N, C-alpha and C positions, 0 to 999 in steps of 0.2 A: 567553559560555556560552549555549547554546541554551535558550530558554524552551519549556516543555512545557505546553500547554493542552488541556483536554478540552471537547468539545461533544457533547451528545446531539442527533442529527438525521441528516439526509440528506447524505451527502458530496457528492452532485451539486449541492447548493445552496451549497457553500462558495465563497468568493472567496479564492484563494491563487495563488501563483506555480505551484505543483505540486499536483495531486490524484493520489494514488497509487491505482492500480487493482489490486485483488486478482484478477489475471487467471488464466485457465487457460493452459496451455502453447501452445495453438493461436493465441493472440492474436486470435481472431476473434469474441470475445464469448461470452457464456454467461449464467448465472443470477446472482442476488445482486448484489453490488457491480459485478461485471464487466458484466452486462447493463444495469444502471442507467446506468453511465457511457457505454456505447456508445449507448444510447437517447437520453439527454439531450445527449450531446456531438455526436451526428449522424454523418453518413457520412464526414467527413474523418478521424476517428480510425480507423475500419475500413479506409479506403483506405491509410493509412500502415502499419497493422498488416499488411495484405496485402503491401505492398511489403517490409516486414521479413521476412515469411515467404518471399518470392520471392528475397530476397538473402541476408541473414545468418542467418536462423533457419528453414531449410527443414524441420527436424525439430521446430520449436517452440522456445520460450524455455525454457531449463532451469530447474528448480526452484531457488529461491534467487537467481536473477539478476534484473536490472532493465534496462529499455530505455524511452526516452522517445519520445513522439509529440506531435503537436499536441493541444490540448485541444478543438479544434472549437468548439462552441457553449457549452462550460462557461465559467464565470467564472474561468478560470485560463489560464496561458500554455502549460503542458504537462501531459500525463498521463504519469506513470511507471508502466509496467506491471511488476508483479513476480509471480512464481508461487510461492505458498506451498506447503509440503508438506501432504499429507494426514496427519491424525493416525492413527497405527497403534499400538494398545496394545502395550506391551512392546518397542517400538522407539524409541530416542531419536533423534528427527529435529529436535531443538531447534536444532542448529547451522544447519540449512537455513532455519528460520524466522527466526533472528537475521540470517542473511545477507540476507534480503529487506529488512530495515530498513537494514542497512549499505550494501547495494548501491544502494538507492533514494536514500539520502543522498549517496552518491558521485556518482550521476548528477545529482542536484539541484545539487551543487557544480559539476560540469562545466558545467551550464547557467547558473550564476549565480543560482539561486533563493534567495530569502530566507525564504519561507513554504511549508511543506509540510503538506498534510492527508493523514493516513493513516487507513485503516479498520483494524479488528482483523483483520489478515491471518491466514487459515486458520481463524478462529474461527467461521465460518458453515458452509457446506456441507461444508467439508473437515474438520469435526469436532473441531478443537483445543479442549480445555477452556478456557473463557474466563479462568479465574484464571491458568493457566500461560501462555496467550497474552499476557495483560496483563503478567505478570512479564518475559517475554522481550522484549516490545516496549519497555517502559519502561527496563529495564536496558540494552538494546542502544542505544537512542537516547541515553541518558545517557553511555554509554561510547564513543560514536563521535565522533571529531573531525570537525567540519563547520563550514562558514561559514553554514549555515542559521540564521537568527535565531529562528524559531518553528516548532516541530513541534506540529501540532494533531492529536490523536486524535479522530476523529469516530465516535462510537459510536451505533449504530442504535437501541438500546433502553436503558431505565433500568437493567436488570441489568448490562449491559456497562459502562455509564457508572460505576455504583457500584463495580464490580470494579476498573476502571482507576483511579478516584479513590483507592481503598484502596491500590492498588499504588504510586501516585504519592506518597501520604503516607508510605509505609514506606521509600522510597528517597531 
């Protein structure tokens, strides 16, 4: 069974086999977690993302999908980039958000990863309410068959940490 742990902090400071990037579909960096991972990981990540855009993902990585690159200068073996959905009131896009976690774990299994650090995908600039983001993240990770031994949710602030801790305690 996969252990789930919580950490309040900076995901770019984590030591894990995989650090998951809440990427935008361009794969070319951006703000928030995406920008931080590209800045700290260095140019090798961007170079592999450009190669992916030139080969497999000419129109960008689709929402809910995941793809791996080197981790560059991060203390990880790989970065798995996943594109979360933007929150749209009145439109149920939870299936796409759950897919981000499932697909990231699938790619992690293909790589042989044992430890995966996730941010709260879509809960930042994409506007997903943190309580619902936590529910979807925890329920999806718990329900996904994987060889990953530890999933670590790395939450940027105390509020997100408390919401994820409450969700973890309920499930």
